[in-house]
All heavy atoms as an XYZ file, in Angstrom:
611
protein
N      37.060     -5.817     -7.757
C      37.027     -5.927     -9.179
C      38.430     -6.315     -9.634
O      39.382     -5.617     -9.363
C      36.581     -4.591     -9.781
C      36.588     -4.631    -11.244
S      35.832     -3.326    -12.215
C      35.558     -1.940    -11.285
N      38.513     -7.435    -10.330
C      39.820     -7.920    -10.761
C      39.824     -8.070    -12.274
O      38.969     -8.727    -12.845
C      40.121     -9.251    -10.101
N      40.803     -7.434    -12.918
C      40.961     -7.550    -14.367
C      42.097     -8.526    -14.647
O      43.089     -8.551    -13.934
C      41.298     -6.201    -14.997
C      40.159     -5.196    -14.853
O      39.041     -5.609    -14.509
O      40.404     -4.001    -15.099
N      41.944     -9.349    -15.696
C      42.978    -10.297    -16.077
C      43.347    -10.060    -17.540
O      42.477     -9.858    -18.377
C      42.488    -11.732    -15.919
C      42.154    -12.117    -14.498
C      41.659    -13.559    -14.416
O      42.011    -14.370    -15.294
O      40.916    -13.842    -13.479
N      44.623    -10.091    -17.812
C      45.102     -9.950    -19.181
C      45.883    -11.219    -19.513
O      46.825    -11.590    -18.824
C      46.002     -8.707    -19.341
C      45.209     -7.448    -18.995
C      46.572     -8.642    -20.751
C      46.034     -6.189    -18.986
N      45.451    -11.916    -20.562
C      46.120    -13.141    -21.013
C      46.726    -12.883    -22.388
O      46.056    -12.396    -23.285
C      45.123    -14.309    -21.101
C      44.506    -14.664    -19.782
N      45.149    -15.446    -18.865
C      43.312    -14.330    -19.219
C      44.375    -15.599    -17.803
N      43.247    -14.917    -17.997
N      47.985    -13.223    -22.523
C      48.670    -13.063    -23.804
C      49.080    -14.442    -24.302
O      49.708    -15.206    -23.575
C      49.905    -12.166    -23.640
C      50.487    -11.727    -24.961
C      51.554    -10.677    -24.756
O      51.210     -9.556    -24.355
O      52.724    -11.026    -25.001
N      48.700    -14.751    -25.522
C      49.007    -16.051    -26.115
C      49.920    -15.850    -27.323
O      49.661    -15.001    -28.165
C      47.694    -16.735    -26.575
O      46.776    -16.745    -25.497
C      47.950    -18.152    -27.028
N      50.988    -16.683    -27.371
C      51.927    -16.611    -28.510
C      51.736    -17.858    -29.379
O      51.719    -18.970    -28.885
C      53.377    -16.567    -28.030
C      53.747    -15.275    -27.387
C      55.269    -15.213    -27.196
N      55.606    -14.038    -26.437
C      55.880    -12.867    -26.989
N      55.891    -12.739    -28.291
N      56.166    -11.832    -26.238
N      51.614    -17.601    -30.622
C      51.501    -18.688    -31.589
C      52.911    -19.130    -31.989
O      53.878    -18.373    -31.828
C      50.723    -18.227    -32.815
N      53.073    -20.347    -32.514
C      54.399    -20.816    -32.924
C      55.061    -19.921    -33.967
O      56.284    -19.832    -34.040
C      54.143    -22.202    -33.491
C      52.863    -22.649    -32.876
C      52.087    -21.412    -32.611
N      54.273    -19.206    -34.750
C      54.877    -18.329    -35.759
C      55.355    -17.014    -35.165
O      55.885    -16.161    -35.867
C      53.904    -18.085    -36.910
C      52.653    -17.343    -36.478
O      52.494    -17.039    -35.270
O      51.809    -17.048    -37.354
N      55.123    -16.780    -33.864
C      55.602    -15.589    -33.194
C      54.544    -14.518    -32.987
O      54.780    -13.533    -32.292
N      53.370    -14.676    -33.607
C      52.311    -13.676    -33.414
C      51.701    -13.839    -32.019
O      51.731    -14.908    -31.416
C      51.243    -13.826    -34.489
O      50.622    -15.081    -34.382
N      51.183    -12.742    -31.521
C      50.583    -12.775    -30.180
C      49.119    -12.373    -30.250
O      48.691    -11.622    -31.139
C      51.309    -11.809    -29.224
O      51.211    -10.496    -29.735
C      52.749    -12.200    -29.030
N      48.376    -12.901    -29.332
C      46.961    -12.557    -29.191
C      46.724    -12.210    -27.722
O      47.076    -12.983    -26.837
C      46.069    -13.727    -29.625
C      44.616    -13.464    -29.426
N      43.912    -12.599    -30.235
C      43.741    -13.917    -28.508
C      42.659    -12.550    -29.809
N      42.539    -13.354    -28.768
N      46.129    -11.036    -27.456
C      45.887    -10.585    -26.083
C      44.392    -10.640    -25.791
O      43.576    -10.133    -26.554
C      46.391     -9.142    -25.891
O      47.774     -9.091    -26.252
C      46.212     -8.687    -24.465
N      44.047    -11.267    -24.664
C      42.661    -11.343    -24.198
C      42.581    -10.643    -22.852
O      43.362    -10.947    -21.945
C      42.210    -12.815    -24.028
O      42.391    -13.489    -25.268
C      40.772    -12.900    -23.583
N      41.650     -9.709    -22.723
C      41.452     -8.998    -21.460
C      40.105     -9.402    -20.876
O      39.070     -9.320    -21.542
C      41.477     -7.469    -21.674
O      42.703     -7.126    -22.320
C      41.356     -6.728    -20.367
N      40.120     -9.837    -19.633
C      38.903    -10.225    -18.926
C      38.652     -9.193    -17.840
O      39.487     -8.987    -16.968
C      39.030    -11.628    -18.315
C      39.298    -12.655    -19.412
C      37.793    -11.978    -17.512
C      39.632    -14.025    -18.898
N      37.504     -8.528    -17.912
C      37.143     -7.513    -16.917
C      36.049     -8.105    -16.037
O      34.978     -8.470    -16.516
C      36.648     -6.225    -17.598
C      37.753     -5.672    -18.495
C      36.211     -5.207    -16.560
C      37.314     -4.504    -19.342
N      36.353     -8.209    -14.768
C      35.408     -8.779    -13.798
C      34.687     -7.630    -13.085
O      35.295     -6.878    -12.336
C      36.176     -9.652    -12.787
C      35.233    -10.373    -11.849
O      34.045    -10.510    -12.193
O      35.699    -10.792    -10.769
N      33.381     -7.518    -13.317
C      32.583     -6.461    -12.683
C      31.551     -7.094    -11.764
O      31.087     -8.206    -11.998
C      31.867     -5.628    -13.736
C      32.813     -4.849    -14.590
C      32.055     -3.828    -15.425
N      33.005     -3.054    -16.187
C      32.945     -2.883    -17.498
N      31.967     -3.420    -18.179
N      33.853     -2.169    -18.104
N      31.166     -6.329    -10.747
C      30.110     -6.795     -9.850
C      28.793     -6.758    -10.605
O      28.576     -5.893    -11.452
C      30.040     -5.900     -8.613
C      31.255     -6.019     -7.720
C      31.102     -5.191     -6.455
O      29.969     -4.955     -6.033
O      32.131     -4.788     -5.924
N      27.894     -7.683    -10.277
C      26.601     -7.691    -10.972
C      25.811     -6.416    -10.655
O      25.892     -5.885     -9.559
C      25.897     -8.924    -10.426
C      26.641     -9.330     -9.217
C      28.009     -8.740     -9.312
N      25.049     -5.959    -11.621
C      24.232     -4.768    -11.431
C      23.036     -5.109    -10.561
O      22.459     -6.182    -10.662
C      23.756     -4.243    -12.780
C      24.925     -3.891    -13.676
C      24.436     -3.363    -14.968
N      24.312     -1.924    -14.796
C      23.769     -1.120    -15.672
N      23.268     -1.609    -16.767
N      23.714      0.163    -15.453
N      22.681     -4.174     -9.758
C      21.535     -4.366     -8.866
C      20.455     -3.382     -9.271
O      20.468     -2.239     -8.854
C      21.952     -4.152     -7.421
C      23.043     -5.123     -7.001
C      23.490     -4.814     -5.588
N      24.702     -5.537     -5.299
C      24.751     -6.564     -4.470
N      23.673     -6.972     -3.880
N      25.884     -7.173     -4.248
N      19.507     -3.833    -10.052
C      18.433     -2.972    -10.524
C      17.151     -3.166     -9.747
O      16.082     -2.826    -10.217
N      17.214     -3.745     -8.564
C      16.014     -4.027     -7.779
C      15.424     -2.822     -7.093
O      14.300     -2.854     -6.625
N      16.129     -1.726     -6.994
C      15.635     -0.553     -6.280
C      14.410      0.051     -6.927
O      13.443      0.385     -6.259
N      14.411      0.169     -8.236
C      13.271      0.743     -8.938
C      12.061     -0.183     -8.848
O      10.944      0.270     -8.592
C      13.627      0.995    -10.405
C      12.531      1.601    -11.261
C      12.139      2.977    -10.724
C      12.991      1.713    -12.694
N      12.291     -1.466     -9.015
C      11.191     -2.428     -8.917
C      10.581     -2.449     -7.531
O       9.353     -2.460     -7.377
N      11.422     -2.422     -6.526
C      10.915     -2.419     -5.149
C      10.163     -1.124     -4.861
O       9.155     -1.126     -4.157
C      12.069     -2.599     -4.153
C      12.678     -3.981     -4.170
S      11.481     -5.263     -3.774
C      11.211     -4.902     -2.052
N      10.635     -0.020     -5.413
C       9.952      1.261     -5.229
C       8.560      1.240     -5.838
O       7.604      1.731     -5.239
N       8.439      0.662     -7.029
C       7.129      0.560     -7.677
C       6.186     -0.341     -6.895
O       5.004     -0.027     -6.737
C       7.286      0.060     -9.109
C       7.903      1.040    -10.087
C       8.125      0.374    -11.436
C       7.030      2.268    -10.237
N       6.712     -1.457     -6.410
C       5.884     -2.362     -5.616
C       5.407     -1.666     -4.350
O       4.230     -1.755     -3.975
C       6.660     -3.656     -5.293
C       6.838     -4.481     -6.565
C       5.945     -4.476     -4.226
C       7.755     -5.662     -6.415
N       6.290     -0.945     -3.692
C       5.926     -0.220     -2.479
C       4.864      0.831     -2.778
O       3.907      0.995     -2.017
C       7.163      0.434     -1.863
C       6.949      1.211     -0.572
C       6.437      0.289      0.528
C       8.228      1.880     -0.136
N       4.986      1.519     -3.893
C       4.005      2.530     -4.275
C       2.631      1.908     -4.506
O       1.614      2.449     -4.047
C       4.477      3.256     -5.540
C       3.592      4.375     -6.047
C       3.542      5.508     -5.028
C       4.106      4.878     -7.371
N       2.586      0.771     -5.175
C       1.314      0.089     -5.421
C       0.699     -0.375     -4.102
O      -0.511     -0.216     -3.877
C       1.507     -1.097     -6.395
C       0.276     -1.981     -6.450
C       1.854     -0.584     -7.778
N       1.519     -0.942     -3.217
C       1.009     -1.408     -1.924
C       0.433     -0.237     -1.128
O      -0.647     -0.347     -0.526
C       2.120     -2.139     -1.129
C       1.718     -2.352      0.310
C       2.437     -3.470     -1.792
N       1.128      0.893     -1.119
C       0.629      2.066     -0.395
C      -0.669      2.588     -1.006
O      -1.576      2.999     -0.277
C       1.684      3.166     -0.373
C       2.886      2.918      0.535
C       3.910      4.034      0.367
C       2.450      2.819      1.987
N      -0.779      2.570     -2.322
C      -2.005      3.026     -2.974
C      -3.181      2.125     -2.616
O      -4.277      2.613     -2.306
C      -1.808      3.079     -4.487
N      -2.971      0.828     -2.632
C      -4.042     -0.116     -2.277
C      -4.427      0.045     -0.810
O      -5.613      0.071     -0.467
C      -3.611     -1.570     -2.587
C      -4.578     -2.574     -1.998
C      -3.492     -1.767     -4.089
N      -3.439      0.184      0.061
C      -3.726      0.362      1.488
C      -4.500      1.655      1.726
O      -5.437      1.693      2.534
C      -2.425      0.365      2.289
N      -4.142      2.725      1.034
C      -4.871      3.980      1.167
C      -6.306      3.849      0.692
O      -7.233      4.354      1.336
N      -6.512      3.168     -0.420
C      -7.866      2.961     -0.931
C      -8.714      2.177      0.066
O      -9.851      2.553      0.359
C      -7.809      2.217     -2.273
C      -9.159      1.907     -2.841
C      -9.911      2.900     -3.442
C      -9.669      0.626     -2.759
C     -11.159      2.614     -3.967
C     -10.917      0.328     -3.275
C     -11.669      1.329     -3.877
N      -8.152      1.097      0.598
C      -8.881      0.283      1.573
C      -9.192      1.101      2.833
O     -10.303      1.031      3.368
C      -8.083     -0.992      1.917
C      -8.684     -1.720      3.103
C      -8.021     -1.917      0.708
N      -8.233      1.899      3.290
C      -8.446      2.709      4.488
C      -9.563      3.718      4.269
O     -10.425      3.892      5.137
C      -7.149      3.423      4.876
N      -9.573      4.382      3.119
C     -10.635      5.360      2.850
C     -11.994      4.678      2.723
O     -13.010      5.236      3.153
C     -10.322      6.177      1.602
C      -9.328      7.268      1.855
C      -8.127      7.296      1.178
C      -9.590      8.265      2.781
C      -7.201      8.301      1.415
C      -8.676      9.270      3.025
C      -7.477      9.293      2.345
N     -12.035      3.486      2.144
C     -13.297      2.755      2.064
C     -13.800      2.398      3.456
O     -14.980      2.510      3.748
C     -13.137      1.482      1.217
C     -12.940      1.751     -0.249
C     -14.123      2.457     -0.867
O     -15.267      2.162     -0.581
N     -13.842      3.430     -1.709
N     -12.893      1.972      4.319
C     -13.264      1.616      5.695
C     -13.783      2.841      6.431
O     -14.796      2.773      7.123
C     -12.064      1.021      6.428
C     -12.335      0.718      7.860
C     -13.106     -0.373      8.220
C     -11.844      1.538      8.864
C     -13.378     -0.653      9.550
C     -12.109      1.273     10.199
C     -12.878      0.164     10.541
N     -13.102      3.980      6.272
C     -13.534      5.198      6.951
C     -14.888      5.668      6.434
O     -15.723      6.134      7.210
C     -12.493      6.299      6.785
C     -11.172      6.072      7.527
C     -10.178      7.169      7.166
C     -11.394      6.033      9.025
N     -15.135      5.544      5.143
C     -16.422      5.945      4.573
C     -17.529      5.047      5.104
O     -18.614      5.527      5.454
C     -16.366      5.894      3.050
N     -17.285      3.742      5.181
C     -18.286      2.818      5.715
C     -18.534      3.090      7.193
O     -19.662      3.030      7.656
C     -17.841      1.366      5.518
C     -17.909      0.942      4.065
O     -18.582      1.566      3.259
N     -17.203     -0.115      3.724
N     -17.478      3.394      7.927
C     -17.613      3.688      9.353
C     -18.433      4.953      9.559
O     -19.276      5.019     10.451
C     -16.227      3.835      9.981
C     -16.261      3.867     11.490
O     -17.080      3.114     12.071
O     -15.491      4.638     12.090
N     -18.217      5.937      8.722
C     -18.962      7.195      8.813
C     -20.443      6.965      8.509
O     -21.317      7.503      9.196
C     -18.378      8.224      7.848
O     -19.129      9.403      7.869
N     -20.739      6.181      7.494
C     -22.126      5.879      7.141
C     -22.803      5.107      8.266
O     -23.965      5.359      8.605
C     -22.175      5.091      5.837
N     -22.063      4.168      8.854
C     -22.614      3.378      9.961
C     -22.899      4.270     11.165
O     -23.945      4.151     11.799
C     -21.631      2.277     10.342
C     -22.115      1.363     11.446
C     -21.101      0.287     11.790
O     -20.248     -0.026     10.944
O     -21.179     -0.219     12.907
N     -21.994      5.171     11.468
C     -22.182      6.085     12.592
C     -23.397      6.978     12.356
O     -24.192      7.220     13.265
C     -20.919      6.946     12.801
O     -19.819      6.083     13.051
C     -21.081      7.909     13.951
N     -23.569      7.448     11.142
C     -24.732      8.281     10.799
C     -26.030      7.519     10.961
O     -27.027      8.064     11.470
N     -26.042      6.254     10.538
C     -27.265      5.439     10.664
C     -27.592      5.185     12.123
O     -28.772      5.232     12.533
C     -27.077      4.118      9.916
N     -26.580      4.924     12.934
C     -26.813      4.686     14.362
C     -27.333      5.958     15.030
O     -28.261      5.915     15.851
C     -25.525      4.173     15.039
C     -25.207      2.757     14.549
C     -25.652      4.209     16.555
C     -23.855      2.240     14.975
N     -26.758      7.085     14.663
C     -27.201      8.363     15.237
C     -28.649      8.649     14.872
O     -29.447      9.076     15.718
C     -26.291      9.503     14.737
O     -24.947      9.215     15.102
C     -26.705     10.841     15.310
N     -29.004      8.393     13.627
C     -30.382      8.619     13.188
C     -31.351      7.695     13.917
O     -32.433      8.126     14.355
C     -30.487      8.399     11.679
C     -31.866      8.692     11.113
C     -31.928      8.470      9.611
O     -30.869      8.385      8.967
O     -33.049      8.370      9.102
N     -30.966      6.422     14.088
C     -31.835      5.475     14.802
C     -32.002      5.894     16.258
O     -33.107      5.820     16.813
C     -31.252      4.065     14.710
N     -30.920      6.348     16.877
C     -31.015      6.787     18.274
C     -31.923      8.007     18.395
O     -32.695      8.131     19.357
C     -29.614      7.107     18.808
N     -31.869      8.901     17.430
C     -32.743     10.082     17.441
C     -34.205      9.665     17.329
O     -35.068     10.212     18.020
C     -32.367     11.027     16.291
C     -33.158     12.313     16.273
C     -32.897     13.181     17.499
O     -31.763     13.316     17.923
N     -33.945     13.735     18.072
N     -34.481      8.690     16.465
C     -35.865      8.207     16.312
C     -36.360      7.557     17.596
O     -37.523      7.748     17.987
C     -35.953      7.235     15.135
C     -35.841      7.920     13.797
C     -35.950      6.928     12.651
C     -35.819      7.649     11.317
N     -35.898      6.712     10.188
N     -35.503      6.787     18.264
C     -35.887      6.168     19.540
C     -36.158      7.260     20.573
O     -37.128      7.194     21.337
C     -34.797      5.182     20.027
C     -35.053      4.743     21.457
C     -34.725      3.972     19.104
N     -35.316      8.269     20.594
C     -35.519      9.385     21.520
C     -36.828     10.114     21.254
O     -37.558     10.475     22.190
N     -37.128     10.333     19.971
C     -38.392     10.991     19.617
C     -39.585     10.130     20.025
O     -40.604     10.654     20.535
C     -38.453     11.270     18.113
C     -37.447     12.333     17.672
O     -36.934     13.073     18.557
O     -37.176     12.417     16.455
N     -39.489      8.824     19.825
C     -40.584      7.924     20.209
C     -40.766      7.934     21.721
O     -41.911      7.945     22.225
C     -40.306      6.503     19.706
N     -39.676      7.948     22.457
C     -39.770      7.994     23.921
C     -40.414      9.303     24.370
O     -41.227      9.322     25.320
C     -38.379      7.839     24.540
N     -40.092     10.378     23.696
C     -40.709     11.668     24.022
C     -42.210     11.623     23.764
O     -43.007     12.122     24.567
C     -40.065     12.784     23.178
C     -40.594     14.162     23.475
C     -40.225     14.626     24.875
O     -39.121     14.385     25.339
N     -41.167     15.272     25.551
N     -42.616     11.002     22.652
C     -44.045     10.879     22.331
C     -44.774     10.045     23.382
O     -45.899     10.372     23.781
C     -44.236     10.269     20.947
C     -43.822     11.211     19.846
O     -43.727     12.417     20.052
N     -43.562     10.663     18.665
N     -44.131      8.965     23.832
C     -44.737      8.116     24.874
C     -44.877      8.910     26.171
O     -45.900      8.857     26.864
C     -43.919      6.822     25.081
C     -44.361      6.077     26.326
C     -43.992      5.932     23.859
N     -43.855      9.674     26.504
C     -43.909     10.510     27.715
C     -44.994     11.556     27.620
O     -45.744     11.790     28.593
N     -45.158     12.157     26.462
C     -46.215     13.160     26.276
C     -47.597     12.513     26.400
O     -48.515     13.073     27.006
C     -46.061     13.847     24.917
C     -44.830     14.744     24.842
O     -44.276     15.093     25.913
O     -44.449     15.094     23.700
N     -47.737     11.320     25.815
C     -49.024     10.612     25.889
C     -49.339     10.252     27.330
O     -50.501     10.323     27.771
C     -48.986      9.375     25.013
N     -48.330      9.845     28.088
C     -48.563      9.502     29.506
C     -48.992     10.736     30.289
O     -49.863     10.665     31.154
C     -47.298      8.889     30.099
N     -48.371     11.877     29.992
C     -48.752     13.121     30.658
C     -50.207     13.483     30.338
O     -50.949     13.919     31.229
C     -47.823     14.271     30.221
C     -46.413     14.183     30.742
C     -46.355     14.474     32.230
O     -47.216     15.166     32.796
N     -45.346     13.926     32.891
N     -50.589     13.330     29.078
C     -51.963     13.639     28.691
C     -52.965     12.680     29.327
O     -54.082     13.080     29.669
C     -52.106     13.588     27.150
C     -51.371     14.723     26.463
O     -51.043     15.732     27.135
O     -51.086     14.600     25.255
N     -52.563     11.430     29.507
C     -53.474     10.429     30.097
C     -53.712     10.722     31.577
O     -54.800     10.443     32.106
C     -52.903      9.026     29.923
N     -52.725     11.272     32.244
C     -52.845     11.544     33.657
C     -53.752     12.771     33.913
O     -54.423     12.846     34.934
C     -51.447     11.769     34.293
C     -51.530     12.222     35.731
C     -50.623     10.503     34.169
N     -53.860     13.674     33.028
C     -54.658     14.903     33.200
C     -56.096     14.656     33.296
O     -56.896     14.045     33.030
C     -54.378     15.882     32.063
C     -52.998     16.456     32.095
C     -52.859     17.457     30.984
C     -51.471     18.033     30.962
N     -51.268     18.981     29.925
């Protein structure tokens, strides 16, 4: 950071002083980046929970279908046993 002081003298003897203060630019990107990161995490969490819910529903449907196939196979086996008697 460099400050400059300029003094100007007029022909009548009066002086005028100008001070220039050189500051580094402000960096306000931290808050904006934090908000963007928060939104991205919220969207990712929502998508993940939707995927897990769909996966759970799919697993339940597959389990139910497998149970029905098992029950049908049991019925066929029982019918075969009765036919042999």
